[in-house]
C-alpha positions as CSV (number, residue, x, y, z in Angstrom):
1,X,47.4,9.0,18.9
2,X,45.3,9.8,15.8
3,X,41.6,10.5,16.4
4,X,38.5,10.5,14.2
5,X,38.1,14.2,14.6
6,X,38.6,16.8,11.9
7,X,39.2,20.5,11.6
8,X,37.5,21.8,8.5
9,X,38.4,25.1,7.0
10,X,35.9,27.2,5.0
11,X,36.1,30.8,3.9
12,X,33.1,33.0,3.5
13,X,32.6,36.4,1.8
14,X,31.0,38.2,4.7
15,X,30.0,37.9,8.4
16,X,26.3,37.1,7.7
17,X,27.2,34.1,5.5
18,X,29.8,32.9,8.1
19,X,27.3,33.2,10.9
20,X,24.5,31.5,9.0
21,X,26.7,28.5,8.0
22,X,28.3,28.3,11.5
23,X,24.9,28.2,13.2
24,X,23.5,25.7,10.7
25,X,26.3,23.3,11.3
26,X,26.2,23.6,15.1
27,X,22.4,23.3,15.4
28,X,22.4,20.4,13.0
29,X,25.0,18.6,15.1
30,X,27.4,18.5,12.1
31,X,29.9,20.6,14.1
32,X,30.6,20.9,17.8
33,X,32.0,24.4,17.5
34,X,32.8,26.9,14.7
35,X,35.2,29.8,15.2
36,X,34.7,32.7,12.9
37,X,37.9,34.6,12.1
38,X,37.1,38.0,10.4
39,X,39.3,40.1,8.3
40,X,41.5,37.7,6.5
41,X,42.8,38.6,3.1
42,X,42.8,35.8,0.5
43,X,44.9,36.0,-2.6
44,X,44.1,33.3,-5.2
45,X,43.8,32.5,-8.9
46,X,40.3,32.4,-10.3
47,X,39.4,31.9,-13.9
48,X,43.0,32.7,-15.0
49,X,43.3,35.9,-13.0
50,X,45.0,36.7,-9.6
51,X,42.3,38.0,-7.3
52,X,42.1,39.1,-3.7
53,X,39.2,39.4,-1.3
54,X,38.5,40.1,2.3
55,X,36.9,37.0,3.8
56,X,35.9,35.3,7.1
57,X,37.5,32.0,7.9
58,X,35.5,29.3,9.6
59,X,37.4,26.8,11.8
60,X,34.9,23.9,12.1
61,X,35.4,21.2,14.7
62,X,33.8,17.9,13.7
63,X,34.4,14.3,12.9
64,X,35.1,12.1,9.9
65,X,31.7,10.5,10.0
66,X,30.0,13.9,9.8
67,X,32.1,15.2,6.9
68,X,29.9,14.2,3.9
69,X,26.7,15.8,5.5
70,X,28.8,18.8,6.6
71,X,30.2,19.4,3.1
72,X,26.7,19.1,1.6
73,X,25.3,21.6,4.1
74,X,28.0,24.1,3.3
75,X,27.6,23.7,-0.5
76,X,23.9,24.1,-0.2
77,X,24.2,27.4,1.8
78,X,27.4,28.9,0.4
79,X,27.3,31.7,-2.3
80,X,30.6,30.7,-3.9
81,X,30.6,28.4,-7.0
82,X,33.6,26.5,-5.5
83,X,33.7,27.1,-1.7
84,X,36.8,26.3,0.2
85,X,36.1,23.1,2.2
86,X,39.2,21.4,3.4
87,X,39.3,18.8,6.2
88,X,42.4,18.3,8.2
89,X,42.7,15.3,10.5
90,X,43.3,15.9,14.2
91,X,46.3,13.9,15.2
92,X,46.0,14.6,18.9
93,X,44.1,16.8,21.4
94,X,43.1,17.2,25.0
95,X,41.0,14.0,25.6
96,X,38.3,15.9,27.5
97,X,37.9,18.4,24.6
98,X,37.7,15.6,22.0
99,X,35.1,13.9,24.2
100,X,33.2,17.1,24.3
101,X,33.2,17.3,20.5
102,X,31.8,13.7,20.4
103,X,29.1,14.6,22.9
104,X,28.0,17.6,20.8
105,X,27.7,15.5,17.7
106,X,25.8,12.6,19.2
107,X,22.1,12.5,18.6
108,X,21.3,11.9,22.3
């Protein structure tokens, strides 16, 4: 059963940036939880060259209705010209966990 929840992926160049963005999203009720996975190696093409960089990956748990504000918050606080911001729909999940996400995002 599809839900309105999303998992948003975002890479950051360092731990400080990752922590800053994660805390901003959670305190702003744009995300219920953000996992920070350190030590990933990204290989990508940038300006016609193959590059690689050590990065931190954010796994952001949120909802479709928060996506636009979440994207804007990341763009405003991210040092990359073109940050990775990819939303993946959550097709199913533990109902209690999905309810917890909703409770964290509510303005109550």
